[in-house]
C-alpha positions as CSV (number, residue, x, y, z in Angstrom):
1,M,-1.4,-20.5,19.8
2,R,-5.2,-20.1,19.4
3,S,-6.7,-16.7,18.9
4,K,-8.6,-15.0,21.7
5,L,-11.5,-14.9,19.3
6,S,-11.6,-18.7,19.1
7,K,-14.0,-18.7,22.1
8,N,-16.6,-17.1,19.9
9,W,-16.7,-20.2,17.7
10,Q,-18.7,-23.4,18.3
11,L,-17.6,-26.4,16.2
12,I,-20.2,-29.0,15.3
13,E,-18.3,-32.1,14.3
14,N,-18.8,-33.8,11.0
15,S,-22.6,-33.6,10.5
16,G,-23.2,-36.2,7.8
17,I,-24.6,-34.8,4.6
18,T,-25.5,-37.1,1.8
19,G,-23.8,-36.2,-1.5
20,D,-25.4,-36.5,-5.0
21,D,-23.6,-39.8,-5.5
22,G,-25.5,-41.3,-2.6
23,G,-22.3,-41.6,-0.6
24,K,-21.7,-40.0,2.8
25,N,-20.0,-36.6,2.2
26,L,-18.9,-35.6,5.7
27,R,-18.9,-31.8,6.2
28,N,-18.1,-29.6,9.0
29,E,-20.2,-26.8,10.4
30,T,-19.0,-24.1,12.8
31,K,-20.8,-21.1,14.3
32,L,-19.5,-17.6,15.1
33,F,-21.3,-15.2,17.4
34,L,-21.2,-11.5,16.4
35,K,-21.5,-8.7,18.9
36,D,-24.1,-6.5,17.2
37,G,-25.5,-5.4,13.9
38,E,-22.8,-2.8,13.3
39,E,-20.1,-5.5,13.6
40,A,-22.1,-7.8,11.2
41,L,-22.4,-5.0,8.6
42,N,-18.7,-4.2,8.7
43,L,-17.8,-7.9,8.4
44,L,-20.4,-8.8,5.6
45,G,-20.1,-5.5,3.7
46,L,-22.7,-3.3,2.2
47,E,-25.3,-5.5,0.5
48,D,-23.3,-8.5,1.6
49,V,-20.5,-7.8,-0.9
50,H,-17.9,-9.2,1.5
51,L,-20.0,-12.3,2.3
52,R,-20.4,-13.2,-1.4
53,F,-16.7,-12.8,-2.0
54,L,-15.8,-15.0,1.0
55,E,-18.2,-17.7,-0.1
56,E,-16.8,-17.9,-3.6
57,R,-13.2,-17.6,-2.5
58,L,-13.3,-20.0,0.4
59,G,-15.6,-22.5,-1.2
60,C,-18.0,-22.8,1.8
61,Q,-21.5,-21.7,2.6
62,I,-22.0,-18.8,5.1
63,I,-25.4,-18.1,6.6
64,V,-26.0,-15.2,9.0
65,R,-29.2,-15.0,11.2
66,G,-29.3,-12.4,13.8
67,G,-26.0,-12.4,15.6
68,E,-25.1,-16.0,14.6
69,M,-22.9,-16.9,11.6
70,T,-22.9,-20.5,10.4
71,V,-20.1,-21.7,8.1
72,T,-20.5,-25.1,6.4
73,G,-18.1,-26.9,4.1
74,E,-15.3,-29.4,4.0
75,E,-13.1,-29.5,7.0
76,C,-10.2,-27.6,5.4
77,Q,-12.6,-25.0,4.0
78,V,-14.2,-24.4,7.4
79,K,-10.8,-24.1,9.2
80,L,-9.6,-21.6,6.6
81,A,-12.9,-19.6,6.9
82,Q,-12.5,-19.6,10.7
83,A,-9.0,-18.2,10.5
84,V,-10.0,-15.6,8.0
85,M,-13.0,-14.5,10.1
86,E,-10.9,-14.2,13.3
87,Q,-8.5,-11.9,11.6
88,L,-11.2,-9.8,10.1
89,L,-13.0,-9.5,13.4
90,A,-9.7,-8.5,15.1
91,L,-9.3,-5.7,12.6
92,I,-12.9,-4.6,13.1
93,R,-12.7,-4.7,16.9
94,K,-9.6,-2.4,16.8
95,G,-11.5,0.2,14.8
96,N,-11.0,-0.7,11.1
97,N,-13.8,-0.2,8.6
98,L,-13.2,-3.1,6.2
99,T,-13.2,-2.7,2.4
100,L,-13.3,-5.5,-0.2
101,A,-9.6,-5.0,-0.8
102,D,-9.0,-5.5,3.0
103,V,-11.0,-8.8,2.9
104,S,-9.2,-10.0,-0.2
105,Y,-5.8,-9.2,1.3
106,V,-6.6,-11.1,4.6
107,V,-7.8,-14.2,2.7
108,S,-4.6,-14.1,0.6
109,K,-2.3,-13.9,3.6
110,I,-4.2,-16.6,5.5
111,E,-4.0,-18.9,2.4
112,E,-0.3,-18.5,2.2
113,G,0.1,-19.1,6.0
114,S,1.4,-15.7,6.9
115,G,-1.8,-14.0,8.1
116,Q,-1.6,-14.5,11.9
117,D,-1.8,-11.4,14.1
118,M,-2.3,-9.0,11.2
119,A,-4.3,-6.7,13.4
120,Q,-1.3,-5.6,15.3
121,S,0.4,-4.3,12.1
122,L,-2.7,-2.9,10.4
123,T,-4.5,-1.0,13.2
124,K,-1.7,1.4,14.3
125,V,-2.5,5.0,13.4
126,I,0.4,6.4,11.4
127,A,-1.1,10.0,11.0
128,T,-4.4,11.7,10.3
129,T,-5.7,13.6,7.3
130,H,-6.7,17.2,7.5
131,R,-10.2,16.0,8.2
132,G,-9.1,13.9,11.1
133,K,-9.4,10.6,9.4
134,P,-6.8,8.1,10.7
135,I,-4.3,6.7,8.3
136,K,-3.2,3.1,8.8
137,A,-1.2,0.6,6.9
138,K,-3.4,-1.5,4.6
139,T,-1.0,-4.4,4.3
140,I,1.9,-6.0,6.2
141,G,4.2,-4.8,3.4
142,Q,3.0,-1.2,4.0
143,A,3.5,-1.5,7.7
144,K,7.1,-2.7,7.2
145,Y,7.7,0.1,4.7
146,V,6.6,2.7,7.3
147,K,8.8,1.2,9.9
148,S,11.8,1.4,7.5
149,I,11.1,5.1,6.9
150,E,11.0,5.7,10.6
151,K,14.3,3.9,11.2
152,E,16.6,4.6,8.2
153,S,17.9,7.8,6.5
154,L,17.6,6.6,2.9
155,I,14.7,4.3,1.9
156,F,13.8,2.8,-1.5
157,G,10.2,1.8,-2.0
158,I,10.0,-0.4,-5.1
159,G,6.9,-2.0,-6.4
160,P,3.8,-1.9,-8.7
161,A,1.3,1.0,-8.9
162,G,-1.4,1.0,-6.2
163,T,0.7,-0.2,-3.3
164,G,0.7,3.2,-1.5
165,K,4.5,3.7,-1.7
166,T,4.3,7.4,-2.8
167,Y,1.3,8.3,-0.6
168,L,2.8,6.8,2.5
169,A,6.1,8.5,1.8
170,V,4.3,11.9,1.8
171,V,2.4,10.9,5.0
172,M,5.7,10.3,6.7
173,A,7.1,13.6,5.4
174,V,4.2,15.5,6.7
175,K,4.4,13.7,10.0
176,A,8.1,14.6,10.3
177,L,7.3,18.3,9.5
178,R,4.5,18.4,12.1
179,A,6.8,17.0,14.7
180,K,9.5,19.6,13.7
181,E,11.9,16.8,12.9
182,V,12.6,18.6,9.6
183,N,12.2,22.2,8.4
184,R,10.8,21.5,4.9
185,I,9.6,18.9,2.5
186,V,11.1,18.6,-1.0
187,L,9.1,16.5,-3.5
188,T,10.5,15.8,-7.0
189,R,10.1,13.5,-9.9
190,P,11.7,13.3,-13.4
191,A,9.4,14.9,-16.0
192,V,10.2,12.3,-18.6
193,E,7.0,12.9,-20.5
194,A,8.2,16.4,-21.2
195,G,11.7,15.2,-21.8
196,E,13.0,17.2,-18.7
197,K,13.1,20.1,-21.2
198,L,10.3,22.3,-20.0
199,G,11.2,25.6,-21.6
200,F,8.9,25.0,-24.6
201,L,5.8,24.7,-22.3
202,P,3.7,27.8,-21.6
203,G,3.6,29.4,-18.1
204,D,6.0,29.7,-15.2
205,L,7.9,26.8,-13.7
206,Q,5.0,25.7,-11.4
207,E,2.5,25.7,-14.3
208,K,4.9,23.8,-16.5
209,V,5.5,20.9,-14.1
210,N,2.1,20.7,-12.3
211,P,0.6,18.1,-14.6
212,Y,3.6,15.7,-13.9
213,L,3.5,16.3,-10.1
214,R,-0.3,15.9,-9.6
215,P,-0.1,12.7,-7.5
216,L,2.1,14.5,-5.0
217,Y,-0.3,17.5,-4.8
218,D,-3.2,15.1,-4.3
219,A,-1.4,13.4,-1.3
220,L,-0.6,16.8,0.2
221,F,-4.2,18.1,-0.2
222,D,-5.5,14.9,1.6
223,L,-3.1,15.4,4.5
224,L,-2.9,19.1,4.9
225,G,-5.9,20.5,2.9
226,P,-5.5,22.9,-0.1
227,D,-5.2,26.1,2.0
228,T,-2.4,24.9,4.3
229,T,-0.6,23.2,1.3
230,G,-0.8,26.6,-0.5
231,R,0.6,28.5,2.4
232,Y,3.5,26.0,2.8
233,L,4.3,26.2,-0.9
234,E,4.3,30.0,-0.8
235,K,6.7,30.1,2.2
236,G,8.9,27.4,0.7
237,T,8.2,25.0,3.6
238,I,7.1,22.6,0.9
239,E,8.8,22.6,-2.5
240,I,7.7,20.7,-5.5
241,A,10.0,20.7,-8.5
242,P,11.2,18.5,-11.4
243,L,14.4,16.5,-10.7
244,A,16.5,18.7,-13.1
245,Y,16.2,21.6,-10.7
246,M,17.8,19.6,-7.8
247,R,21.3,19.9,-9.4
248,G,23.9,21.8,-7.4
249,R,21.9,22.0,-4.1
250,T,22.5,20.6,-0.6
251,L,19.3,19.8,1.3
252,D,19.7,20.0,5.0
253,E,17.0,19.2,7.6
254,S,14.7,18.2,4.8
255,F,12.4,15.3,4.0
256,I,13.0,14.6,0.4
257,I,10.9,12.3,-1.8
258,L,11.9,11.2,-5.4
259,D,8.9,9.7,-7.1
260,E,8.8,7.7,-10.3
261,A,12.5,7.1,-9.8
262,Q,12.5,4.3,-12.5
263,N,12.6,7.1,-15.0
264,T,15.9,8.5,-13.8
265,S,19.2,7.9,-15.5
266,P,22.1,6.5,-13.4
267,E,23.6,10.0,-13.5
268,Q,20.4,11.6,-12.3
269,M,20.0,9.1,-9.5
270,K,23.6,9.8,-8.3
271,M,23.0,13.5,-8.5
272,F,19.8,13.2,-6.4
273,L,21.3,11.0,-3.7
274,T,24.3,13.3,-3.2
275,R,21.9,16.2,-2.5
276,L,21.2,14.7,1.0
277,G,22.4,17.0,3.7
278,F,22.6,16.9,7.5
279,G,19.5,16.0,9.4
280,S,17.7,14.9,6.2
281,K,15.8,11.8,5.2
282,A,15.1,10.7,1.6
283,V,12.6,8.3,0.2
284,V,12.9,7.1,-3.4
285,T,9.9,5.4,-4.9
286,G,9.4,3.7,-8.3
287,D,8.2,0.7,-10.3
288,I,11.0,-1.0,-12.3
289,T,8.5,-2.6,-14.6
290,Q,7.2,0.7,-15.8
291,V,10.3,2.4,-17.2
292,D,9.4,5.2,-19.6
293,L,12.9,6.1,-20.7
294,P,13.8,6.1,-24.4
295,R,14.8,2.7,-25.8
296,G,18.4,1.9,-24.9
297,H,18.6,4.1,-21.8
298,Y,19.2,2.4,-18.5
299,S,17.2,3.1,-15.3
300,G,19.0,4.6,-12.4
301,L,16.6,2.8,-10.0
302,I,17.6,-0.6,-11.4
303,E,21.3,0.2,-11.1
304,V,21.2,1.7,-7.7
305,Q,20.0,-1.6,-6.1
306,R,23.3,-3.2,-7.1
307,I,25.5,-0.3,-6.1
308,L,24.0,0.5,-2.6
309,E,23.1,-3.0,-1.5
310,G,24.2,-3.7,2.1
311,I,25.2,-0.2,3.1
312,Q,24.1,0.7,6.6
313,G,21.5,3.3,6.9
314,I,20.0,2.4,3.5
315,S,16.9,0.2,3.2
316,F,15.3,-1.4,0.1
317,H,11.7,-2.3,0.5
318,Y,10.0,-4.3,-2.2
319,F,6.2,-4.3,-2.6
320,T,4.3,-7.1,-4.3
321,V,0.9,-7.4,-6.0
322,D,-0.4,-8.4,-2.6
323,D,0.2,-4.9,-1.4
324,I,-2.0,-3.3,-4.0
325,V,-4.9,-1.5,-2.2
326,R,-7.0,-0.7,-5.2
327,N,-9.8,-2.8,-6.7
328,P,-8.8,-6.5,-6.3
329,L,-9.2,-6.8,-10.1
330,V,-6.0,-4.7,-10.4
331,Q,-4.1,-7.6,-8.7
332,S,-5.5,-10.0,-11.3
333,I,-4.5,-7.7,-14.1
334,I,-0.9,-7.4,-12.9
335,H,-0.6,-11.1,-12.3
336,A,-1.8,-11.8,-15.9
337,Y,0.8,-9.5,-17.3
338,E,3.5,-11.1,-15.1
339,Q,2.6,-14.6,-16.3
340,K,2.7,-13.5,-19.9
341,G,6.1,-11.9,-19.3
342,D,4.8,-8.8,-21.1
343,N,5.8,-5.3,-20.0
344,P,4.1,-2.7,-22.1
345,S,6.5,0.0,-21.1
346,K,9.4,-1.9,-22.8
347,N,7.5,-1.9,-26.1
348,A,6.6,1.8,-26.1
349,D,8.9,4.4,-27.5
């Protein structure tokens, strides 16, 4: 099925361009008509950063004059560029402000043949920040993760750093609290760097664990603002604590998030999962390639996949490097490590 945007394209069939070898190198040229300057700026990027990326990645020439974009290249290159531009414009026309990471992601999905109708998944507003900025899934993987959180009671989000697994879990927790679906939010993570033995550190409990829980605070501040977050913490509506302090509790009507779960032992993982009470939802996030446990200790997040696989009400969602929403260079770095088969965390004591 052709996109509705296809009518904006005008294909000029095989205009003959003579190659350096004197032969006839048949190339295709297609034109796209943009609505206005604002749409063109969003598509091309500030100082044409998106345009330069697209030309290099797609291997074609892209020229924009006024509201007319001309794409020239081999037939397969032009067709790929057309498919990419249609998806990017669909995102723009549904209110998305494109970043270079967005453009890179769309190209990757189109190249692998799974990028059709991305706009439907990536334009839905999940929630808003305390400043009113809409929060949307940046990748198809993120959209599926959010859907799993909405549907299931226990969700595991497993994948590399930068995929938004922790941030989106906090987004969904705040959304549930705002909708009065739960009475409180409980955020926890194992303080492996402090050996889970915090007594030797100065200050009260909050001061001891704050450095290890900073990413969770950052997400809360973005969603609720520092003042509201502070009030909720004082009232106990939001609780942030190291995993060791979860023992012996039953958490009813709560949205519970266990972050950095790759650093739990199998015993800690079982302890955490059995805290789940009536009317509660739990999201467990982690990266099984970044285990910081002492050498010889087994990760509870790795083991739990085998134990809980196939149980109704439990969902495992796996992120890939394509879901990384940081600088596109991060994807290349992770790919390089994967190809070398090198995991720095396994070599560090």
